[in-house]
C-alpha positions as CSV (number, residue, x, y, z in Angstrom):
1,M,266.4,142.6,-17.3
2,S,267.6,140.4,-20.1
3,I,268.9,141.5,-23.5
4,F,269.6,140.0,-26.9
5,E,272.9,140.4,-28.6
6,V,272.2,139.9,-32.3
7,T,274.8,139.5,-34.9
8,G,273.2,140.3,-38.2
9,G,274.0,139.7,-41.9
10,R,273.5,136.0,-41.8
11,K,271.3,134.1,-44.3
12,L,269.1,131.6,-42.5
13,S,267.7,128.3,-43.8
14,G,265.6,125.4,-42.6
15,E,262.1,124.7,-41.3
16,I,260.2,126.3,-38.4
17,T,256.9,125.5,-36.9
18,P,254.7,128.3,-35.5
19,Q,253.7,128.1,-31.8
20,G,250.1,127.9,-30.7
21,A,248.2,131.2,-31.2
22,K,248.7,133.6,-28.3
23,N,245.5,135.6,-28.8
24,E,243.4,132.5,-29.1
25,A,245.0,131.0,-25.9
26,L,244.0,133.9,-23.8
27,Q,240.4,133.5,-24.7
28,I,240.3,129.7,-24.6
29,I,242.0,129.4,-21.2
30,S,239.6,132.0,-19.8
31,A,236.7,130.0,-21.0
32,V,237.6,127.0,-18.8
33,L,235.9,129.0,-15.9
34,L,232.5,128.4,-17.6
35,T,232.3,124.8,-16.4
36,S,233.1,122.7,-13.4
37,E,234.2,119.8,-15.6
38,E,237.6,119.1,-17.0
39,V,238.8,121.0,-20.1
40,F,241.8,119.6,-21.9
41,I,243.8,122.1,-24.1
42,K,246.6,121.3,-26.6
43,N,249.1,123.4,-28.5
44,I,249.4,126.0,-25.7
45,P,252.2,128.5,-26.4
46,D,254.8,128.6,-23.6
47,I,255.0,132.3,-23.3
48,I,254.9,134.8,-20.5
49,D,251.4,136.2,-21.0
50,V,249.8,132.7,-21.3
51,N,251.8,131.3,-18.3
52,L,250.7,134.3,-16.2
53,L,247.1,133.7,-17.1
54,I,247.4,130.0,-16.1
55,E,249.2,131.1,-12.9
56,L,246.3,133.3,-12.0
57,L,243.8,130.5,-12.5
58,G,245.9,128.3,-10.2
59,E,245.7,130.9,-7.5
60,M,241.9,130.9,-7.9
61,N,242.0,127.2,-6.9
62,V,241.6,125.9,-10.4
63,K,243.0,122.4,-10.6
64,I,245.7,122.5,-13.3
65,N,247.7,119.5,-14.7
66,R,250.3,120.7,-17.2
67,S,251.6,117.4,-18.7
68,D,254.0,119.2,-20.9
69,R,254.8,122.7,-22.0
70,H,252.0,122.8,-24.6
71,T,249.3,120.6,-23.0
72,C,247.2,121.3,-20.0
73,S,244.0,120.3,-18.3
74,F,241.8,122.5,-16.1
75,R,239.1,121.7,-13.6
76,C,237.2,124.7,-12.2
77,D,235.0,122.9,-9.6
78,D,236.2,124.9,-6.5
79,V,236.9,128.4,-7.7
80,N,237.9,131.0,-5.1
81,V,236.2,134.1,-6.5
82,E,237.2,136.1,-3.4
83,Y,240.8,135.9,-4.6
84,L,239.8,138.5,-7.2
85,Q,239.7,141.0,-4.4
86,S,243.2,140.3,-3.2
87,D,246.2,142.7,-3.8
88,T,248.0,139.8,-5.4
89,F,245.4,139.5,-8.1
90,H,245.2,143.2,-8.6
91,K,249.0,143.5,-9.2
92,K,249.3,140.4,-11.4
93,S,246.2,140.9,-13.5
94,G,247.0,144.5,-14.1
95,K,250.1,143.4,-16.0
96,L,248.1,141.3,-18.5
97,R,245.4,142.5,-20.8
98,G,244.2,139.0,-21.3
99,S,243.0,138.8,-17.7
100,V,240.0,141.0,-18.6
101,M,238.5,137.9,-20.3
102,F,238.0,136.3,-16.9
103,A,235.1,138.7,-16.4
104,G,232.6,137.1,-18.8
105,P,232.9,133.5,-17.5
106,L,232.9,134.7,-13.9
107,L,229.8,136.8,-14.3
108,A,228.1,133.9,-16.0
109,R,228.9,131.3,-13.3
110,F,229.4,133.4,-10.1
111,K,227.5,136.6,-10.8
112,K,230.5,138.8,-10.0
113,A,233.9,139.7,-11.4
114,Y,236.7,142.3,-11.3
115,L,238.1,144.0,-14.4
116,P,241.6,145.5,-14.1
117,K,242.7,148.5,-16.2
118,P,244.3,147.0,-19.3
119,G,247.9,146.0,-18.9
120,G,250.5,144.7,-21.4
121,D,251.8,146.7,-24.4
122,K,252.4,150.4,-24.3
123,I,250.8,151.0,-27.7
124,G,248.2,153.6,-26.9
125,R,244.7,153.7,-25.4
126,R,243.1,150.3,-24.9
127,R,239.6,151.0,-23.6
128,L,237.2,148.6,-21.9
129,D,234.0,150.4,-23.0
130,T,232.9,147.6,-25.3
131,H,233.2,145.0,-22.5
132,I,231.4,147.2,-19.9
133,I,228.6,148.4,-22.1
134,G,227.9,144.8,-23.3
135,F,227.9,143.5,-19.8
136,E,225.5,146.3,-18.7
137,K,223.1,145.3,-21.5
138,L,223.1,141.7,-20.1
139,G,222.1,143.0,-16.7
140,V,225.4,143.8,-15.0
141,S,226.0,146.8,-12.7
142,F,229.5,148.1,-12.0
143,N,231.5,150.7,-10.1
144,Y,235.1,151.8,-10.6
145,D,237.6,151.8,-7.7
146,D,239.9,154.6,-8.7
147,N,242.4,153.8,-6.0
148,A,242.7,150.1,-7.0
149,G,242.3,150.8,-10.7
150,F,239.5,148.1,-11.0
151,F,236.0,147.8,-12.1
152,K,233.8,145.8,-9.7
153,L,231.0,144.0,-11.7
154,Q,228.0,142.1,-10.3
155,T,224.6,140.8,-11.5
156,E,221.6,139.2,-10.0
157,G,221.4,137.1,-13.2
158,L,222.4,137.6,-16.8
159,K,219.5,138.2,-19.2
160,G,219.7,137.8,-23.0
161,T,219.3,140.9,-25.1
162,T,220.2,142.4,-28.5
163,M,223.2,144.6,-28.7
164,L,225.3,146.4,-31.3
165,L,229.0,146.6,-30.3
166,D,230.5,150.1,-30.7
167,E,233.5,148.4,-32.3
168,P,234.2,144.8,-33.5
169,S,236.6,144.3,-30.5
170,V,238.0,140.7,-30.4
171,T,238.4,140.6,-26.6
172,G,235.1,142.4,-26.2
173,T,233.3,140.0,-28.4
174,A,234.9,137.0,-26.6
175,N,234.0,138.3,-23.2
176,I,230.3,139.1,-24.1
177,L,230.0,135.8,-26.0
178,M,231.2,133.7,-23.0
179,A,228.9,135.6,-20.6
180,S,225.9,135.0,-23.0
181,T,226.3,131.3,-23.1
182,L,224.8,130.9,-19.6
183,A,222.5,133.9,-19.7
184,E,218.7,133.5,-19.6
185,G,217.2,133.8,-23.0
186,T,218.7,134.8,-26.4
187,T,221.5,137.2,-27.0
188,T,222.1,138.7,-30.4
189,I,225.5,140.4,-30.9
190,Y,225.8,142.7,-33.9
191,N,229.1,144.0,-35.2
192,A,230.9,141.1,-33.5
193,A,234.5,140.3,-34.3
194,C,234.8,137.2,-36.6
195,E,238.6,136.5,-36.4
196,P,239.6,132.8,-36.6
197,Y,240.3,132.9,-32.9
198,I,236.7,134.0,-32.2
199,Q,235.5,131.2,-34.4
200,Q,237.7,128.7,-32.5
201,L,236.2,130.0,-29.2
202,C,232.7,129.5,-30.6
203,R,233.5,125.9,-31.7
204,M,234.9,125.1,-28.3
205,L,231.8,126.5,-26.5
206,I,229.5,124.6,-28.8
207,R,231.3,121.4,-28.0
208,M,230.8,122.3,-24.3
209,G,227.0,122.5,-25.0
210,A,226.5,126.2,-25.9
211,K,224.0,127.2,-28.6
212,I,225.6,129.6,-31.0
213,D,224.6,130.6,-34.5
214,G,226.4,132.8,-37.0
215,V,230.0,131.5,-36.4
216,G,232.3,133.3,-38.8
217,S,230.0,136.2,-39.3
218,N,229.6,139.6,-37.6
219,M,226.3,138.6,-36.1
220,L,226.3,136.0,-33.3
221,T,223.1,134.6,-31.8
222,V,223.5,132.8,-28.5
223,V,220.7,130.9,-26.7
224,G,221.6,130.6,-23.1
225,V,221.9,127.1,-21.5
226,E,221.9,126.1,-17.8
227,K,225.4,124.6,-17.7
228,L,228.3,123.8,-19.9
229,S,230.4,120.6,-19.9
230,G,234.1,119.7,-20.3
231,T,235.8,119.4,-23.7
232,E,239.1,119.1,-25.5
233,H,240.5,121.8,-27.7
234,T,243.6,122.4,-29.9
235,M,244.9,125.9,-30.6
236,L,245.5,127.1,-34.1
237,P,249.1,128.1,-35.1
238,D,249.9,131.7,-34.4
239,M,249.2,133.8,-37.6
240,I,251.3,136.6,-36.2
241,E,254.3,134.3,-35.9
242,I,253.7,133.1,-39.4
243,G,253.7,136.6,-40.8
244,S,256.8,137.4,-38.8
245,F,258.7,134.5,-40.3
246,I,257.7,135.5,-43.8
247,G,259.0,139.0,-43.2
248,L,262.2,137.6,-41.6
249,A,262.9,135.4,-44.6
250,A,262.6,138.3,-47.0
251,M,264.7,140.8,-45.0
252,T,267.6,138.3,-44.4
253,Q,267.5,136.8,-47.9
254,S,266.8,133.4,-46.3
255,D,265.3,130.2,-47.5
256,I,262.7,129.2,-44.9
257,T,259.8,126.7,-44.8
258,I,257.1,127.5,-42.3
259,R,255.3,124.2,-41.4
260,N,251.7,123.5,-40.4
261,V,250.4,127.0,-40.8
262,C,246.7,126.1,-41.2
263,L,246.6,128.0,-44.5
264,K,242.9,128.3,-44.7
265,E,242.8,130.4,-41.5
266,L,245.4,133.0,-42.6
267,G,243.0,135.1,-44.7
268,I,244.7,137.8,-46.7
269,I,248.0,137.7,-44.7
270,P,250.0,135.9,-47.5
271,E,248.5,138.3,-50.1
272,K,249.7,141.4,-48.2
273,F,253.3,140.1,-48.1
274,K,253.1,139.3,-51.8
275,Q,252.2,142.9,-52.3
276,L,255.6,143.7,-51.0
277,G,257.0,141.5,-53.8
278,I,257.8,138.6,-51.6
279,K,257.7,135.2,-53.4
280,M,256.3,132.2,-51.6
281,T,254.8,128.8,-52.5
282,F,252.3,126.7,-50.7
283,E,253.1,123.1,-50.3
284,G,250.3,121.3,-48.5
285,D,249.9,123.2,-45.3
286,N,253.4,124.7,-45.4
287,I,254.6,128.0,-46.7
288,H,258.0,128.1,-48.5
289,V,259.7,131.4,-48.7
290,P,262.8,131.1,-51.0
291,A,265.9,133.2,-50.7
292,Q,265.2,136.3,-52.7
293,E,267.8,139.0,-53.6
294,Y,265.2,141.7,-54.3
295,Y,261.5,142.2,-53.8
296,E,259.6,145.0,-55.4
297,V,256.5,146.7,-53.8
298,Q,253.4,146.6,-56.0
299,K,251.6,149.8,-56.9
300,F,247.9,150.4,-57.3
301,L,246.5,150.1,-60.8
302,D,246.5,153.9,-61.2
303,G,250.2,154.0,-60.4
304,G,249.7,155.2,-56.8
305,V,251.9,154.3,-53.9
306,L,250.8,151.1,-52.1
307,S,249.0,151.6,-48.8
308,I,248.7,148.8,-46.2
309,Y,246.4,149.4,-43.3
310,D,244.7,147.4,-40.5
311,H,241.0,146.5,-40.6
312,P,238.7,144.2,-38.7
313,W,238.8,140.6,-40.0
314,P,238.7,139.5,-42.7
315,G,240.9,142.6,-43.2
316,F,244.6,142.8,-42.3
317,T,245.4,142.3,-38.6
318,P,247.0,145.3,-36.9
319,D,249.5,143.0,-35.1
320,L,251.4,142.5,-38.4
321,L,251.7,146.1,-39.4
322,S,255.0,146.4,-37.5
323,I,256.3,143.4,-39.4
324,V,255.2,144.7,-42.8
325,L,256.8,148.0,-42.0
326,V,260.2,146.6,-41.2
327,T,260.1,144.2,-44.1
328,A,259.5,147.1,-46.5
329,I,262.8,148.7,-45.4
330,Q,264.9,146.7,-48.0
331,A,262.2,146.6,-50.7
332,R,262.3,148.3,-54.1
333,G,259.7,151.0,-54.0
334,S,257.7,152.8,-51.3
335,V,254.7,151.9,-49.1
336,L,252.4,153.8,-46.8
337,I,251.7,152.0,-43.5
338,H,248.5,153.2,-41.9
339,Q,248.0,152.0,-38.3
340,K,244.4,153.0,-37.6
341,M,243.8,151.3,-34.2
342,F,246.6,152.3,-31.9
343,E,248.1,155.8,-31.8
344,S,251.5,154.8,-30.3
345,R,252.4,151.7,-32.2
346,L,254.5,153.3,-34.9
347,F,256.8,155.3,-32.6
348,F,259.4,152.6,-32.7
349,V,260.3,153.7,-36.3
350,D,262.7,156.2,-34.6
351,K,265.0,153.2,-33.9
352,L,264.6,151.9,-37.4
353,R,265.8,155.2,-38.7
354,E,268.8,155.0,-36.4
355,L,269.5,151.7,-38.1
356,G,269.6,153.4,-41.4
357,A,266.0,152.9,-42.6
358,Q,264.3,155.6,-44.8
359,I,261.0,156.1,-43.0
360,I,258.9,159.3,-42.7
361,L,256.6,159.3,-39.7
362,C,253.7,161.4,-41.0
363,D,251.7,161.3,-37.8
364,P,251.1,158.8,-34.9
365,H,249.1,156.6,-37.3
366,R,250.9,156.8,-40.6
367,A,254.5,156.1,-41.8
368,V,256.0,156.1,-45.3
369,V,258.7,153.5,-45.9
370,I,261.1,154.3,-48.8
371,G,262.8,151.0,-49.7
372,L,266.6,150.8,-49.6
373,E,266.7,148.3,-52.5
374,R,269.6,146.6,-50.7
375,Q,271.9,149.4,-51.8
376,R,273.2,149.5,-48.2
377,Q,272.8,147.3,-45.1
378,L,271.3,148.5,-41.9
379,R,273.8,149.3,-39.2
380,A,273.9,147.7,-35.7
381,I,272.7,149.8,-32.7
382,T,271.4,149.5,-29.2
383,M,267.6,149.6,-28.9
384,S,264.7,148.7,-26.6
385,S,261.6,146.7,-27.3
386,P,258.5,148.9,-26.6
387,D,255.9,146.1,-27.2
388,I,255.6,142.5,-28.5
389,R,255.2,143.2,-32.2
390,A,257.6,146.1,-32.4
391,G,260.1,144.0,-30.5
392,V,260.1,141.3,-33.1
393,A,260.2,143.9,-35.9
394,L,263.4,145.3,-34.3
395,L,264.8,141.7,-34.0
396,I,264.2,141.2,-37.7
397,A,265.9,144.5,-38.5
398,A,268.9,143.5,-36.3
399,L,269.2,140.1,-38.0
400,S,269.4,141.9,-41.4
401,A,271.9,144.6,-40.1
402,E,275.7,144.6,-40.3
403,G,277.4,144.1,-37.0
404,K,276.2,143.3,-33.4
405,S,273.0,145.0,-32.2
406,I,271.7,145.0,-28.6
407,I,267.9,144.7,-27.9
408,Q,266.9,145.6,-24.4
409,N,263.5,144.9,-22.6
410,I,263.2,141.5,-24.3
411,D,260.6,140.5,-21.8
412,Q,258.2,142.2,-24.1
413,I,259.2,139.8,-26.9
414,D,259.0,136.8,-24.6
415,R,255.4,137.8,-23.7
416,G,254.3,136.7,-27.2
417,Y,257.1,134.6,-28.8
418,E,258.1,131.2,-27.4
419,D,261.9,130.6,-27.3
420,I,262.4,132.9,-30.2
421,D,266.2,133.0,-29.9
422,G,266.5,129.2,-29.7
423,R,264.1,128.6,-32.6
424,L,265.7,131.1,-34.9
425,G,269.1,129.9,-33.8
426,A,268.2,126.5,-35.2
427,L,267.9,128.3,-38.6
428,G,271.3,129.8,-38.3
429,A,270.6,133.1,-36.5
430,E,273.2,134.3,-34.0
431,I,271.1,135.6,-31.0
432,V,272.6,135.5,-27.6
433,R,270.4,136.0,-24.5
434,K,272.2,137.7,-21.6
435,P,270.9,138.8,-18.2
């Protein structure tokens, strides 16, 4: 298993362009199963999770033409649905949470699907109830194979209905939305997720011939159609990468310009980093983060300690809380990080404390960061990446530390960040990948 050797303490400078959005890619690439016609997708991130999803499609007899690392066409006119019963599919799909989004399109076109238990990050419970309950309301029956760890789903035909999701799950919304496009009648989805990536999926489906109202809201109305056609789609830039680069610039006192960020789709992300005292300017569709010796955490109007927490869109995305937490280490002031969604995502702070950070882990969901105010640097240690976002948070910490750190289990980072060592190396970072 590969490692990163990271020599910290260097100030970086230059321009960097974010990759295509990982979370959008997993939805969009699953949606190609809804049509037998060609779907052409641009700005695909070249990362482990997305490449595995494409590999699974290829093994289902989907015709794939990847003209370059970021551009690919798909034609699903001869899908081998029986492959879903193979041991190979069970093993591979169980490693990737994104594979659950095959279920909606497969149920819509082929009336059967298999859902693996969620794979991917070890960040706590990641239930499938929202997906399964939504499918049941559309007319799907299921049984669970405890030995294989799979749900077997089947239907005689999807029927439109009205449903209230028990949580505004992004993947649950995407799955139910895709199934509804070919269901008979009208489906109304209340408490739907409305992230930019869901909006992107809706726009793609509409271009394919779907009838969807309420895009961008938490109530989607879908009138089923008989078939969908091919289309072309371009991914948004990855908002989590953009936030990661803002935090990196602040922690390492670097001057970095993040290009082509699609600013209008970032919501309150820039605002949350500004609450940490980080300066930035917006130049067209670019974000410039200047080198900054100090950044001071804002307080609430009554003088209370700032609290940053995750919330369904348009609230702050949970995927950036790890980045905000690590960025606060060198701030002036204190901040409470409240991770509401996943109960294991803050456990990586033990490694940050070994680096020299002042962090109090209050419980599995809350941590208080007491800023060091640059009175001392973090120290280099050996650590392991527990999940994608914590892995990059540890990388940011290592780049700001004094000496040479070792980051193990970097496959977790590679799952979500394309060539991160090469791209940060172009800014002046010293990151050596070793087997």
